KOLTIMAR-625893 format. One line per field, with one value per residue: residue in one letter; z, x, y of N, C-alpha, C, O in turn. Coordinates in steps of 0.05 Angstrom, whole numbers, plus 5000, padded with zeros to 4 digits. Atoms other than C-alpha are relative to their C-alpha. Example, Ala and Ser with C-alpha at 12.3 -4.5 7.8 and 13.67 -1.06 7.14 Angstrom:
BEGIN
res = (A, S)
nz = (5000, 4999)
nx = (5018, 4984)
ny = (4976, 4976)
caz = (5156, 5143)
cax = (5246, 5273)
cay = (4910, 4979)
cz = (5000, 5014)
cx = (5018, 4985)
cy = (5024, 5022)
oz = (5013, 5018)
ox = (5039, 4995)
oy = (5024, 5044)
END
This chain:
BEGIN
res = (M, V, T, Y, I, D, T, N, T, V, I, F, L, H, G, G, R, L, D, R, I, S, T, K, A, Q, G, Q, I, D, T, S, D, L, A, I, S, P, M, V, L, L, E, I, Q, M, L, Y, E, K, G, K, I, K, Y, D, A, N, R, I, L, S, D, L, N, Q, Q, I, G, L, S, V, C, Q, I, S, M, T, S, V, V, N, S, A, L, A, M, S, W, T, R, D, P, G, D, R, L, I, T, A, N, A, H, A, N, N, E, S, P, L, I, T, S, D, R, N, I, Q, D, H, Y, Q, N, T, I, W)
nz = (5000, 5002, 4978, 5009, 4982, 5004, 5006, 4979, 4997, 5022, 4994, 4979, 5011, 5018, 4983, 4981, 4974, 4991, 4973, 5002, 5009, 4979, 5004, 5015, 5028, 5011, 5005, 5023, 5022, 5005, 5009, 5019, 5024, 4992, 5021, 4992, 5017, 5015, 4984, 4984, 5017, 5003, 4975, 4997, 5019, 4989, 4977, 5013, 5012, 4978, 4986, 4975, 5002, 5017, 5026, 5013, 4998, 5017, 4987, 4977, 5010, 5012, 4978, 4984, 5017, 5000, 4973, 4988, 5019, 5000, 5026, 5001, 5006, 5026, 5001, 5014, 4984, 4997, 4977, 4976, 4994, 4991, 4972, 4985, 4997, 4975, 4978, 4992, 4974, 5003, 5021, 5012, 5023, 4999, 4982, 5012, 5023, 4991, 4986, 5020, 5016, 4985, 4998, 5026, 5006, 4981, 4973, 4992, 4977, 5005, 4978, 4996, 4973, 4999, 4981, 5012, 5016, 4982, 4988, 5019, 5019, 4981, 5005, 4998, 4984, 4988)
nx = (5017, 4986, 5004, 4996, 4985, 5008, 4979, 4980, 4984, 4981, 4979, 4983, 4983, 4980, 4981, 4987, 5011, 5015, 5009, 5026, 5019, 5005, 4989, 5020, 5000, 4974, 5003, 5017, 4984, 4980, 5011, 5022, 4997, 5006, 5009, 5011, 5020, 4989, 5004, 4976, 4980, 5008, 4995, 4971, 4991, 5008, 4982, 4975, 5003, 5001, 4975, 5002, 4983, 4977, 5002, 5026, 5015, 4988, 4975, 5007, 5011, 4978, 4983, 5014, 5005, 4975, 4994, 5020, 5019, 5024, 5011, 5024, 5023, 5011, 5029, 5011, 5009, 5029, 5005, 4992, 5020, 5025, 4996, 4998, 5026, 5013, 4982, 5008, 4988, 4979, 5002, 4974, 5001, 4977, 5007, 5021, 4991, 4980, 5015, 5017, 4983, 4997, 5027, 5007, 4985, 5008, 4997, 4972, 4990, 4988, 4982, 5003, 5001, 5022, 5020, 5026, 5002, 5000, 5026, 5021, 4994, 4995, 4976, 4975, 4978, 4981)
ny = (4976, 4974, 4981, 4972, 4982, 4973, 4981, 4995, 5024, 5001, 4980, 5011, 5022, 4989, 4986, 5018, 4994, 5023, 4994, 4987, 5020, 5020, 5027, 5016, 4991, 5010, 5029, 5002, 4991, 5021, 5025, 4996, 4985, 4973, 4982, 4975, 4988, 4978, 4975, 4997, 4987, 4972, 4986, 4997, 4979, 4974, 4994, 4992, 4973, 4981, 5000, 5015, 5023, 4996, 5015, 5000, 5025, 5021, 5010, 5016, 5025, 5016, 5010, 5020, 5023, 5016, 5009, 5017, 5009, 4984, 4993, 4984, 5016, 4996, 5002, 4977, 4977, 5002, 5018, 4987, 4979, 5013, 5007, 4975, 4987, 5008, 4993, 4973, 4993, 4980, 4981, 4999, 5017, 5018, 5022, 5015, 5016, 5019, 5021, 5014, 5017, 5025, 5013, 5010, 5024, 5021, 4990, 5006, 4984, 4974, 4991, 4971, 4989, 4980, 5009, 5000, 5024, 5023, 5001, 5005, 5022, 5022, 5016, 4984, 5011, 4981)
caz = (5000, 4985, 5042, 5028, 5059, 5071, 5057, 5124, 5129, 5060, 5081, 5145, 5107, 5054, 5108, 5146, 5205, 5227, 5298, 5274, 5251, 5300, 5310, 5284, 5221, 5210, 5215, 5163, 5117, 5123, 5104, 5052, 4981, 4987, 4947, 4951, 4923, 4867, 4915, 4959, 4901, 4892, 4966, 4967, 4905, 4938, 5001, 4957, 4920, 4986, 5009, 5065, 5040, 5003, 4946, 4895, 4889, 4831, 4868, 4931, 4893, 4854, 4917, 4956, 4896, 4895, 4971, 4990, 4926, 4935, 4875, 4855, 4855, 4787, 4807, 4765, 4791, 4780, 4829, 4880, 4875, 4881, 4947, 4969, 4959, 5021, 5065, 5092, 5157, 5127, 5085, 5067, 4995, 5005, 5065, 5028, 4965, 5001, 5046, 4988, 4948, 5002, 5010, 4935, 4934, 4977, 5039, 5042, 5103, 5106, 5147, 5176, 5238, 5222, 5280, 5239, 5189, 5245, 5276, 5212, 5169, 5203, 5170, 5191, 5220, 5267)
cax = (5000, 5022, 5032, 5024, 5067, 5045, 5084, 5116, 5140, 5172, 5209, 5233, 5257, 5293, 5326, 5349, 5306, 5285, 5280, 5218, 5184, 5152, 5181, 5116, 5118, 5192, 5175, 5120, 5167, 5219, 5170, 5123, 5119, 5116, 5077, 5056, 4997, 5014, 4988, 5049, 5094, 5055, 5059, 5134, 5144, 5105, 5148, 5210, 5184, 5171, 5242, 5220, 5259, 5325, 5306, 5251, 5198, 5232, 5298, 5266, 5225, 5286, 5328, 5275, 5259, 5332, 5337, 5271, 5234, 5184, 5138, 5080, 5012, 4981, 4908, 4864, 4849, 4775, 4778, 4816, 4768, 4708, 4738, 4753, 4681, 4660, 4716, 4679, 4719, 4772, 4773, 4846, 4848, 4918, 4896, 4834, 4869, 4927, 4879, 4832, 4890, 4903, 4829, 4819, 4872, 4835, 4838, 4914, 4953, 4975, 5035, 5021, 5033, 4973, 4925, 4864, 4877, 4892, 4825, 4786, 4821, 4820, 4882, 4934, 5001, 5042)
cay = (5000, 5071, 5120, 5194, 5248, 5319, 5382, 5394, 5322, 5326, 5389, 5356, 5295, 5336, 5378, 5317, 5338, 5269, 5296, 5333, 5268, 5220, 5150, 5120, 5163, 5145, 5071, 5080, 5117, 5062, 5007, 5037, 5059, 5135, 5186, 5258, 5295, 5344, 5397, 5384, 5403, 5468, 5485, 5471, 5515, 5571, 5566, 5569, 5630, 5665, 5650, 5604, 5544, 5537, 5489, 5489, 5434, 5397, 5393, 5368, 5316, 5293, 5286, 5248, 5204, 5182, 5176, 5143, 5130, 5186, 5197, 5242, 5208, 5200, 5193, 5238, 5308, 5293, 5234, 5275, 5334, 5288, 5262, 5334, 5356, 5318, 5347, 5407, 5406, 5452, 5514, 5504, 5480, 5450, 5408, 5387, 5364, 5330, 5291, 5276, 5248, 5196, 5182, 5174, 5120, 5069, 5112, 5105, 5128, 5200, 5222, 5290, 5331, 5375, 5368, 5387, 5333, 5283, 5300, 5289, 5236, 5169, 5141, 5193, 5173, 5215)
cz = (5000, 5025, 4989, 5021, 4994, 4997, 5022, 5004, 4977, 5005, 5022, 4989, 4982, 5016, 5020, 5029, 5011, 5029, 5001, 4992, 5021, 4993, 4983, 4971, 4986, 4993, 4975, 4974, 4992, 4987, 4978, 4974, 5006, 4976, 5013, 4980, 4983, 5015, 5018, 4984, 4997, 5026, 5005, 4982, 5011, 5023, 4989, 4989, 5021, 5016, 5026, 5000, 4978, 4972, 4989, 5000, 4983, 5012, 5023, 4992, 4989, 5021, 5015, 4983, 5001, 5028, 5011, 4981, 4999, 4971, 5003, 4992, 4973, 4998, 4987, 5019, 5005, 5024, 5027, 5008, 5009, 5029, 5017, 5005, 5027, 5025, 5009, 5027, 4998, 4977, 4985, 4976, 4999, 5017, 4987, 4978, 5008, 5014, 4980, 4982, 5013, 5000, 4973, 4992, 5022, 5029, 5012, 5024, 4990, 5024, 5001, 5029, 5004, 5017, 4988, 4982, 5017, 5012, 4981, 4980, 5017, 4995, 4999, 5018, 5010, 5026)
cx = (5018, 4994, 5006, 5014, 4991, 5024, 5021, 5019, 5021, 5022, 5018, 5018, 5022, 5022, 5015, 4991, 4983, 4991, 4973, 4978, 4998, 5013, 4981, 5000, 5026, 4998, 4983, 5015, 5020, 4989, 4979, 5010, 4989, 4991, 4991, 4979, 5014, 4997, 5024, 5022, 4994, 5006, 5030, 5011, 4993, 5017, 5027, 4999, 4998, 5026, 5000, 5017, 5021, 4998, 4972, 4987, 5013, 5025, 4994, 4988, 5022, 5018, 4986, 4992, 5024, 5005, 4980, 4979, 4974, 4991, 4975, 4977, 4989, 4970, 4989, 4991, 4970, 4994, 5007, 4980, 4974, 5003, 5000, 4973, 4987, 5016, 4995, 5012, 5023, 4994, 5027, 5001, 5024, 4994, 4979, 5010, 5021, 4986, 4983, 5016, 5004, 4974, 4992, 5015, 4996, 5005, 5028, 5008, 5012, 5016, 4998, 5001, 4977, 4977, 4972, 4995, 4999, 4972, 4978, 5005, 5009, 5026, 5026, 5020, 5016, 5009)
cy = (5025, 5016, 5027, 5016, 5029, 5019, 5003, 4976, 4998, 5020, 4990, 4979, 5011, 5015, 4983, 5004, 4977, 5003, 5013, 4980, 4979, 4973, 4983, 5008, 4990, 4971, 4996, 5008, 4979, 4975, 5002, 5011, 5028, 5017, 5027, 5009, 5022, 5027, 5005, 5014, 5030, 5015, 5004, 5022, 5028, 5008, 5009, 5028, 5022, 5002, 4985, 4975, 5004, 4988, 5001, 4972, 4978, 4989, 4982, 4973, 4982, 4987, 4978, 4976, 4982, 4988, 4979, 4990, 5015, 5007, 5017, 4982, 5008, 4996, 5025, 5022, 4998, 4982, 5013, 5022, 4988, 4991, 5026, 5013, 4994, 5009, 5029, 5009, 5020, 5018, 5003, 4982, 4980, 4975, 4982, 4982, 4979, 4976, 4985, 4982, 4973, 4985, 4988, 4975, 4979, 5007, 4993, 5017, 5026, 5008, 5030, 5007, 5020, 4989, 4999, 4976, 4975, 4996, 4991, 4977, 4977, 4985, 5017, 4985, 5023, 4990)
oz = (5012, 5035, 4976, 5045, 4971, 5000, 5016, 5009, 4982, 5000, 5020, 4996, 4985, 5009, 5035, 5048, 5016, 5037, 5022, 4991, 5032, 4970, 4966, 4953, 4963, 4972, 4958, 4953, 4968, 4974, 4971, 4972, 5018, 4955, 5037, 4957, 4993, 5010, 5024, 4994, 4999, 5025, 5014, 4990, 5008, 5026, 5000, 4993, 5015, 5033, 5042, 5022, 4961, 4953, 5003, 5008, 4992, 5010, 5027, 5003, 4995, 5020, 5020, 4994, 5003, 5030, 5023, 4989, 4989, 4954, 5024, 4972, 4966, 4976, 4991, 5041, 5026, 5040, 5046, 5031, 5028, 5044, 5039, 5025, 5037, 5048, 5006, 5036, 5018, 4957, 4966, 4979, 4988, 5008, 4989, 4977, 4998, 5009, 4981, 4973, 5000, 4996, 4973, 4974, 5038, 5046, 5034, 5029, 4968, 5046, 4982, 5046, 5026, 5010, 4994, 4983, 5012, 5016, 4990, 4968, 5030, 5013, 4982, 5035, 4994, 5039)
ox = (5039, 4971, 5027, 5011, 4989, 5047, 5045, 5042, 5044, 5046, 5043, 5042, 5045, 5045, 5032, 5005, 4959, 4971, 4960, 4954, 5018, 5017, 4989, 4999, 5025, 5008, 4989, 5013, 5025, 5004, 4966, 5032, 4968, 5003, 4986, 4979, 5034, 5013, 5031, 5036, 5012, 5017, 5038, 5027, 5009, 5024, 5039, 5017, 5006, 5029, 5018, 5025, 5018, 5010, 4953, 5000, 5014, 5030, 5006, 4995, 5022, 5024, 4998, 4989, 5022, 5015, 4988, 4959, 4954, 5007, 4964, 4979, 4988, 4959, 5000, 4981, 4960, 4976, 4993, 4972, 4961, 4983, 4990, 4970, 4972, 5007, 5012, 5007, 5033, 4982, 5029, 5000, 5021, 4998, 4980, 5004, 5020, 4993, 4982, 5006, 5002, 4973, 4981, 5007, 5014, 5012, 5031, 4996, 5022, 5006, 5004, 4992, 4974, 4965, 4956, 4974, 4982, 4963, 4957, 4986, 5030, 5035, 5043, 5012, 5024, 5026)
oy = (5025, 5017, 5032, 5010, 5037, 5010, 5003, 4980, 4990, 5014, 4994, 4978, 5003, 5014, 4993, 4996, 4981, 4990, 5013, 4988, 4969, 4967, 4968, 4990, 4982, 4962, 4978, 4995, 4974, 4960, 4982, 5022, 5031, 5016, 5029, 5000, 5034, 5045, 5028, 5031, 5046, 5037, 5025, 5038, 5046, 5032, 5027, 5044, 5045, 5019, 4989, 4966, 5021, 4999, 5001, 4952, 4955, 4965, 4961, 4952, 4958, 4964, 4957, 4954, 4958, 4966, 4960, 4978, 5005, 5014, 5020, 4967, 5031, 4995, 5047, 5017, 5006, 4988, 5010, 5023, 4999, 4994, 5026, 5028, 5010, 5003, 5046, 5031, 5029, 5010, 5019, 4957, 4958, 4953, 4958, 4958, 4957, 4953, 4960, 4961, 4952, 4961, 4966, 4960, 4972, 4991, 4984, 5038, 5028, 5011, 5044, 4992, 5030, 4969, 4981, 4963, 4957, 4974, 4982, 4967, 4978, 4971, 5014, 4969, 5040, 5004)
END
């Protein structure tokens, strides 16, 4: 089964900040096929453009693909948005699409430290 990773976890992994990732999440990362929503790429690129992080989205994805096999999910945007329509618990489009991406893929696990997502998506890991 594929495990999805949210934006903050991708940034922690790329920066070598394993101390910021829970032991449970690290175990899941070590034993799973890993994917991100395309929305994670967009959020990372926006952080880069604001000067919040040092590397752009393509560099981070390339590095993590080589290091841990991270890939971008290829589920259709229509399927993801259809899942997101039912997620009225958040007004954040990023959180909605990232969570919906995991949900649209057989309710796959999602590694996130985001409390709101943890409270509303039953298959979060942290």
